[in-house]
DRENTI-410289 format. One record per residue (C-alpha): residue number from 1; residue in three letters; chain; x, y, z. Coordinates in nm, 3 decimals, decimal comma, padded with zeros to 5 digits. Example, Ala and Ser with C-alpha at 12.3 -4.5 7.8 and 13.67 -1.06 7.14 Angstrom:
1:Ala:A:01,230:-00,450:00,780
2:Ser:A:01,367:-00,106:00,714
END
This chain:
1:Arg:A:-13,078:09,361:00,706
2:Ile:A:-12,664:09,240:00,616
3:Leu:A:-12,592:09,497:00,886
4:Ser:A:-12,860:09,343:01,150
5:Val:A:-12,725:08,949:01,075
6:Thr:A:-12,388:09,109:01,085
7:Met:A:-12,490:09,187:01,493
8:Ala:A:-12,637:08,903:01,537
9:Arg:A:-12,366:08,681:01,465
10:Cys:A:-12,129:08,847:01,657
11:His:A:-12,355:08,894:01,959
12:Leu:A:-12,419:08,520:01,927
13:Val:A:-12,007:08,483:01,931
14:Arg:A:-11,957:08,681:02,255
15:Thr:A:-12,208:08,508:02,412
16:Leu:A:-12,055:08,141:02,369
17:Ser:A:-11,761:08,290:02,447
18:Ala:A:-11,859:08,410:02,776
19:Arg:A:-12,029:08,049:02,861
20:Leu:A:-11,710:07,850:02,699
21:Ala:A:-11,436:08,087:02,881
22:Pro:A:-11,505:07,984:03,261
23:Arg:A:-11,560:07,592:03,132
24:Met:A:-11,218:07,624:02,974
25:Ala:A:-11,018:07,742:03,306
26:Arg:A:-11,230:07,497:03,517
27:Ser:A:-11,106:07,220:03,256
28:Met:A:-10,800:07,332:03,308
29:Ser:A:-10,729:07,330:03,597
30:Ser:A:-10,861:07,047:03,690
31:Ala:A:-10,619:06,888:03,514
32:Pro:A:-10,459:06,656:03,739
33:Pro:A:-10,135:06,673:03,879
34:Pro:A:-09,842:06,447:03,797
35:Lys:A:-09,853:06,160:04,024
36:Ile:A:-09,642:06,173:04,355
37:Arg:A:-09,636:06,027:04,648
38:Val:A:-09,437:06,083:05,001
39:Leu:A:-09,352:05,845:05,239
40:Val:A:-09,175:05,897:05,610
41:Ser:A:-08,974:05,615:05,815
42:Ala:A:-09,129:05,625:06,196
43:Thr:A:-08,821:05,395:06,337
44:Thr:A:-08,453:05,430:06,306
45:Asp:A:-08,340:05,110:06,216
46:Pro:A:-08,120:05,133:06,015
47:Phe:A:-08,163:04,782:05,808
48:Phe:A:-08,504:04,856:05,777
49:Asn:A:-08,464:05,197:05,624
50:Leu:A:-08,237:05,077:05,406
51:Ala:A:-08,460:04,774:05,292
52:Thr:A:-08,749:04,993:05,261
53:Glu:A:-08,538:05,194:04,998
54:Glu:A:-08,403:04,918:04,797
55:Tyr:A:-08,712:04,769:04,778
56:Leu:A:-08,903:05,028:04,642
57:Phe:A:-08,592:05,076:04,371
58:Arg:A:-08,646:04,739:04,302
59:Ser:A:-09,067:04,702:04,303
60:Gly:A:-09,185:05,064:04,344
61:Asp:A:-09,374:05,197:04,095
62:Val:A:-09,187:05,471:03,881
63:Ser:A:-09,506:05,603:03,744
64:Val:A:-09,553:05,785:04,076
65:Asn:A:-09,272:06,034:04,178
66:Thr:A:-09,163:05,904:04,553
67:Leu:A:-09,028:06,118:04,787
68:Phe:A:-08,926:05,883:05,106
69:Leu:A:-08,775:06,068:05,380
70:Trp:A:-08,592:05,838:05,695
71:Arg:A:-08,301:05,848:05,970
72:Asn:A:-08,060:05,587:06,140
73:Glu:A:-07,936:05,546:06,482
74:Pro:A:-07,559:05,532:06,480
75:Thr:A:-07,449:05,360:06,189
76:Val:A:-07,186:05,349:05,981
77:Val:A:-07,322:05,277:05,565
78:Ile:A:-07,030:05,147:05,364
79:Gly:A:-07,033:05,128:04,940
80:Arg:A:-07,145:04,763:04,762
81:Cys:A:-06,769:04,670:04,684
82:Gln:A:-06,605:04,854:04,993
83:Asn:A:-06,421:04,683:05,287
84:Pro:A:-06,512:04,781:05,602
85:Trp:A:-06,154:04,736:05,757
86:Lys:A:-06,064:04,944:05,582
87:Glu:A:-06,303:05,231:05,560
88:Cys:A:-06,399:05,186:05,925
89:Asn:A:-06,250:05,222:06,271
90:Met:A:-06,383:04,842:06,364
91:Gln:A:-06,362:04,779:06,693
92:Ala:A:-06,472:05,181:06,771
93:Met:A:-06,795:05,065:06,635
94:Asp:A:-06,801:04,797:06,831
95:Asp:A:-06,705:04,989:07,160
96:Lys:A:-06,992:05,265:07,080
97:Gly:A:-07,243:04,986:06,981
98:Val:A:-07,262:05,136:06,599
99:His:A:-07,406:04,932:06,316
100:Leu:A:-07,215:04,830:06,016
101:Ala:A:-07,473:04,838:05,695
102:Arg:A:-07,412:04,759:05,340
103:Arg:A:-07,594:04,880:05,094
104:Phe:A:-07,664:04,780:04,731
105:Ser:A:-07,544:05,078:04,549
106:Gly:A:-07,149:05,184:04,472
107:Gly:A:-07,055:05,486:04,633
108:Gly:A:-06,821:05,542:04,966
109:Ala:A:-06,870:05,508:05,405
110:Val:A:-07,104:05,738:05,540
111:Tyr:A:-07,119:05,775:05,894
112:Gln:A:-07,523:05,838:05,998
113:Asp:A:-07,671:05,941:06,332
114:Leu:A:-08,047:06,073:06,427
115:Gly:A:-07,867:06,411:06,363
116:Asn:A:-07,907:06,301:06,016
117:Thr:A:-08,096:06,260:05,735
118:Asn:A:-08,155:06,094:05,455
119:Phe:A:-08,382:06,164:05,122
120:Thr:A:-08,440:05,923:04,814
121:Phe:A:-08,632:06,020:04,516
122:Leu:A:-08,750:05,740:04,316
123:Ser:A:-08,905:05,795:03,937
124:Ser:A:-08,847:05,635:03,567
125:Met:A:-08,557:05,731:03,414
126:Glu:A:-08,806:05,968:03,153
127:Asn:A:-08,876:06,159:03,439
128:Tyr:A:-08,488:06,144:03,618
129:Asn:A:-08,295:06,494:03,670
130:Lys:A:-08,119:06,474:03,963
131:Glu:A:-08,094:06,864:03,913
132:Arg:A:-08,451:06,949:04,041
133:Asn:A:-08,424:06,703:04,304
134:Ser:A:-08,139:06,897:04,460
135:Gly:A:-08,368:07,182:04,420
136:Ile:A:-08,587:07,072:04,593
137:Ile:A:-08,425:06,977:04,860
138:Met:A:-08,270:07,367:04,834
139:Lys:A:-08,579:07,509:04,793
140:Gly:A:-08,630:07,357:05,151
141:Leu:A:-08,354:07,469:05,320
142:Glu:A:-08,420:07,810:05,192
143:Lys:A:-08,730:07,845:05,430
144:Phe:A:-08,448:07,856:05,703
145:Gly:A:-08,305:08,148:05,544
146:Val:A:-08,005:07,930:05,410
147:Lys:A:-07,864:07,985:05,066
148:Ala:A:-07,696:07,613:04,909
149:Asn:A:-07,588:07,557:04,596
150:Thr:A:-07,483:07,229:04,432
151:Ser:A:-07,083:07,142:04,339
152:Gly:A:-06,953:06,896:04,143
153:Arg:A:-07,207:06,597:04,130
154:Asn:A:-07,338:06,478:04,396
155:Asp:A:-07,296:06,731:04,670
156:Ile:A:-07,522:07,115:04,797
157:Glu:A:-07,246:07,291:04,997
158:Val:A:-07,339:07,645:05,186
159:Asp:A:-07,048:07,856:05,186
160:Gly:A:-06,759:07,585:05,050
161:Gln:A:-06,907:07,360:05,349
162:Lys:A:-07,082:07,036:05,256
163:Val:A:-07,442:07,004:05,424
164:Ser:A:-07,544:06,752:05,169
165:Gly:A:-07,406:06,446:05,003
166:Ala:A:-07,570:06,260:04,745
167:Ala:A:-07,518:05,941:04,475
168:Tyr:A:-07,723:05,808:04,159
169:Arg:A:-07,872:05,454:04,067
170:Leu:A:-07,935:05,425:03,740
171:Ala:A:-08,194:05,056:03,661
172:Pro:A:-08,391:05,141:03,334
173:Pro:A:-08,682:05,188:03,333
174:Arg:A:-08,599:05,302:03,731
175:Ala:A:-08,387:05,588:03,878
176:Leu:A:-08,316:05,700:04,217
177:His:A:-08,104:05,916:04,383
178:His:A:-08,048:05,946:04,732
179:Gly:A:-07,796:06,145:05,007
180:Thr:A:-07,798:06,335:05,296
181:Leu:A:-07,891:06,583:05,523
182:Leu:A:-07,648:06,678:05,773
183:Ile:A:-07,836:06,838:06,030
184:Asn:A:-07,631:06,802:06,412
185:Val:A:-07,416:06,454:06,325
186:Glu:A:-07,216:06,421:06,589
187:Met:A:-06,869:06,500:06,401
188:Thr:A:-06,581:06,352:06,650
189:Ala:A:-06,788:06,011:06,615
190:Leu:A:-06,787:06,076:06,199
191:Ala:A:-06,401:06,125:06,264
192:Gly:A:-06,362:05,875:06,465
193:Leu:A:-06,500:05,618:06,298
194:Leu:A:-06,403:05,680:05,974
195:Asn:A:-06,063:05,741:06,010
196:Pro:A:-05,916:05,398:06,108
197:Asn:A:-05,567:05,337:06,316
198:Lys:A:-05,444:05,139:06,072
199:Leu:A:-05,019:05,127:05,990
200:Lys:A:-05,076:04,963:05,630
201:Leu:A:-05,331:04,844:05,434
202:Lys:A:-05,388:04,757:05,063
203:Ser:A:-05,686:04,691:04,924
204:Lys:A:-05,910:04,678:04,603
205:Gly:A:-06,222:04,812:04,752
206:Ile:A:-06,316:05,154:04,676
207:Ser:A:-06,153:05,416:04,896
208:Ser:A:-06,417:05,696:05,056
209:Val:A:-06,322:06,088:04,966
210:Thr:A:-06,299:06,295:05,286
211:Ala:A:-06,483:06,649:05,235
212:Arg:A:-06,516:06,989:05,472
213:Val:A:-06,877:06,934:05,622
214:Ser:A:-07,075:07,111:05,833
215:Asn:A:-07,398:07,051:05,995
216:Leu:A:-07,706:07,272:05,890
217:Gln:A:-07,809:07,347:06,254
218:Ser:A:-07,477:07,567:06,319
219:Leu:A:-07,689:07,778:06,039
220:Asn:A:-08,027:07,794:06,159
221:Pro:A:-08,099:07,645:06,536
222:Ala:A:-08,425:07,563:06,425
223:Ile:A:-08,365:07,288:06,163
224:Ser:A:-08,454:06,943:06,316
225:His:A:-08,513:06,627:06,138
226:Glu:A:-08,886:06,698:06,182
227:Ser:A:-08,867:07,038:06,067
228:Leu:A:-08,675:06,995:05,762
229:Ser:A:-08,853:06,667:05,696
230:Ser:A:-09,160:06,907:05,683
231:Ala:A:-09,017:07,186:05,472
232:Val:A:-08,832:06,963:05,185
233:Val:A:-09,230:06,753:05,139
234:Asp:A:-09,347:07,203:05,129
235:Ala:A:-09,112:07,222:04,869
236:Phe:A:-09,128:06,849:04,676
237:Cys:A:-09,549:06,912:04,655
238:Ala:A:-09,537:07,297:04,525
239:His:A:-09,305:07,174:04,245
240:Tyr:A:-09,532:06,895:04,119
241:Ala:A:-09,811:07,189:04,119
242:Ser:A:-10,025:06,872:04,405
243:Pro:A:-10,180:06,957:04,755
244:Arg:A:-10,005:06,919:05,001
245:Leu:A:-09,997:06,548:05,071
246:Glu:A:-09,981:06,368:05,440
247:Pro:A:-09,675:06,206:05,424
248:Glu:A:-09,738:05,795:05,473
249:Met:A:-09,508:05,687:05,809
250:Leu:A:-09,359:05,332:05,769
251:Asp:A:-09,262:05,151:06,083
252:Ala:A:-09,148:04,785:06,144
253:Ser:A:-09,504:04,617:06,109
254:Ala:A:-09,448:04,671:05,740
255:Leu:A:-09,250:04,396:05,741
256:Gln:A:-09,559:04,169:05,807
257:Gln:A:-09,750:04,311:05,563
258:Glu:A:-09,534:04,310:05,266
259:Gly:A:-09,303:03,972:05,157
260:Lys:A:-09,098:04,138:04,930
261:Leu:A:-08,953:04,438:05,165
262:Ala:A:-08,917:04,141:05,421
263:Ala:A:-08,684:03,933:05,209
264:Val:A:-08,494:04,263:05,138
265:Tyr:A:-08,505:04,300:05,543
266:Ala:A:-08,357:03,988:05,573
267:Glu:A:-08,099:04,023:05,248
268:Ile:A:-07,948:04,355:05,408
269:Lys:A:-07,952:04,222:05,764
270:Asp:A:-07,740:03,906:05,709
271:Lys:A:-07,378:03,913:05,826
272:Met:A:-07,244:03,779:05,507
273:Trp:A:-07,354:04,056:05,304
274:Arg:A:-07,251:04,271:05,523
275:Phe:A:-06,932:04,125:05,594
276:Gly:A:-06,869:03,847:05,377
277:Glu:A:-06,869:04,060:05,053
278:Thr:A:-06,556:04,226:05,172
279:Pro:A:-06,281:04,252:04,926
280:Glu:A:-05,984:04,016:04,930
281:Phe:A:-05,690:04,203:05,108
282:Thr:A:-05,385:04,238:05,267
283:His:A:-05,382:04,413:05,666
284:His:A:-04,958:04,473:05,772
285:Ile:A:-04,965:04,523:06,107
286:Glu:A:-04,614:04,617:06,273
287:Gly:A:-04,577:04,658:06,665
288:Arg:A:-04,282:04,637:06,917
289:Phe:A:-04,384:04,446:07,306
290:Glu:A:-04,175:04,573:07,569
291:Ser:A:-04,457:04,430:07,850
292:Pro:A:-04,467:04,197:07,974
293:Leu:A:-04,131:04,106:07,946
294:Pro:A:-03,887:04,267:07,671
295:Trp:A:-03,978:04,021:07,366
296:Gly:A:-03,914:04,270:07,010
297:Ser:A:-04,073:04,345:06,745
298:Ile:A:-04,367:04,154:06,523
299:Asp:A:-04,450:04,225:06,192
300:Val:A:-04,803:04,052:06,068
301:His:A:-04,981:03,994:05,741
302:Ile:A:-05,295:03,901:05,701
303:Gln:A:-05,483:03,814:05,414
304:Ser:A:-05,880:03,824:05,460
305:Gln:A:-06,176:03,680:05,242
306:Lys:A:-06,560:03,743:05,291
307:Gly:A:-06,455:03,834:05,649
308:Glu:A:-06,255:03,516:05,744
309:Ile:A:-05,834:03,498:05,769
310:Val:A:-05,748:03,302:05,505
311:Glu:A:-05,372:03,336:05,554
312:Ala:A:-05,129:03,486:05,842
313:Lys:A:-04,765:03,522:05,795
314:Val:A:-04,628:03,631:06,116
315:Phe:A:-04,240:03,801:06,150
316:Ser:A:-04,048:03,873:06,413
317:Asp:A:-03,766:03,911:06,611
318:Ser:A:-03,874:03,764:06,914
319:Leu:A:-03,668:03,511:07,148
320:Tyr:A:-03,953:03,311:07,169
321:Pro:A:-03,965:03,144:06,773
322:Gly:A:-04,240:02,871:06,859
323:Leu:A:-04,497:03,101:06,973
324:Ile:A:-04,480:03,290:06,652
325:Asp:A:-04,509:02,990:06,434
326:Gln:A:-04,812:02,899:06,607
327:Leu:A:-04,994:03,245:06,588
328:Ala:A:-04,940:03,195:06,206
329:Ala:A:-05,119:02,861:06,237
330:Ala:A:-05,361:02,991:06,566
331:Leu:A:-05,544:03,279:06,269
332:His:A:-05,567:03,054:05,989
333:Gly:A:-05,957:03,001:05,942
334:Val:A:-06,074:03,250:06,200
335:Thr:A:-06,317:03,534:06,149
336:Tyr:A:-06,127:03,877:06,078
337:Asp:A:-06,279:04,074:06,417
338:Ala:A:-06,276:04,054:06,808
339:His:A:-06,447:03,724:06,825
340:Gly:A:-06,234:03,537:06,597
341:Ile:A:-05,903:03,678:06,713
342:Asp:A:-06,023:03,555:07,134
343:Thr:A:-06,073:03,217:06,945
344:Ala:A:-05,734:03,258:06,823
345:Met:A:-05,571:03,318:07,129
346:Ala:A:-05,768:03,037:07,279
347:Arg:A:-05,594:02,814:07,039
348:Leu:A:-05,263:02,995:07,137
349:Ala:A:-05,298:02,971:07,497
350:Ala:A:-05,393:02,613:07,429
351:Val:A:-05,055:02,518:07,237
352:Ala:A:-04,794:02,775:07,446
353:Asp:A:-04,501:02,651:07,667
354:Pro:A:-04,614:02,725:08,057
355:Ala:A:-04,285:02,679:08,144
356:Ala:A:-04,232:03,030:07,912
357:Ala:A:-04,376:03,361:07,933
358:Asp:A:-04,583:03,251:07,657
359:Lys:A:-04,924:03,268:07,852
360:Ala:A:-04,841:03,684:07,948
361:His:A:-04,734:03,717:07,569
362:Val:A:-05,071:03,539:07,425
363:Ser:A:-05,292:03,825:07,642
364:Ala:A:-05,056:04,046:07,525
365:Leu:A:-05,112:03,957:07,154
366:Gly:A:-05,464:03,959:07,151
367:Asp:A:-05,526:04,262:07,304
368:Trp:A:-05,319:04,451:07,037
369:Leu:A:-05,450:04,246:06,772
370:Lys:A:-05,742:04,358:06,841
371:Ala:A:-05,694:04,739:06,904
372:Ser:A:-05,567:04,697:06,518
373:Leu:A:-05,866:04,529:06,314
END
């Protein structure tokens, strides 16, 4: 009888286990995956995209791990504390229609065009892990047979060539990790716009660090903004064991729908933000004029604050000292750009001696100064 009871109990346990096991498995498998969100910009407006990133950092839900993918039309993006006249060839940018944008975070100057894909990870400080984020990017590259590795604090490299640079912005409880992926960037433009032609320049800003870089398309022609973005989204969703999400597409209509985003957009596009935050610096320009008439060497020191010339000192062995004295006064108070130089030259021409060769010298001076910006 005892044996019969024992056998009955064992049978009951086996029966309950058999019934409960599938329920437990279903319960475990139905546990919600970590909350994630994927955003992709449908516009190449650099001010919209940078504003969206800043808006996400300021107001985004950091309990949701967010991936934002975007790219810009030709733009040089400088760090918050940088001097655009030191980092960029401003005249070349103006000639080629390249935007200047200043981000709210620090770091160096970068050139971006449609051959460059930008990624942004937003999370809470508790969930922040830059190695994990870099791993997601590298996993996306693996789809194209590209084996990449991290280098230093910020970069992703392939065979010693930098293909991605990144930076981090931490303000508890918020954490942002953003970077670039060089797919098919116009390297000649990159070099020409980020290597200004200046004789001497001293600045209180942060100098950018140059590095050997390589385009990912040279490793696999199948890599494009669209294909790599798709691969990174796949890797992002797979890491968080989430079904493949369809990205939320963003465009300029969001500015009408979200007032906070519109406010950030206006802030980041404002000329005073882009140029007026420039640190005080001295620009030292030296040259020698042989035409229209030989009139010697010239040595110009320009003190600039917030994008405006606040003081200029001019030294020269010219035989036209009146013109040299008037040049310093003409430069005072104008904006430190081509338009400001034109304004200064108009002032100078108004007081130039018509009996001398001053008028021709004014034109030559203006062209030289603008080329030296």
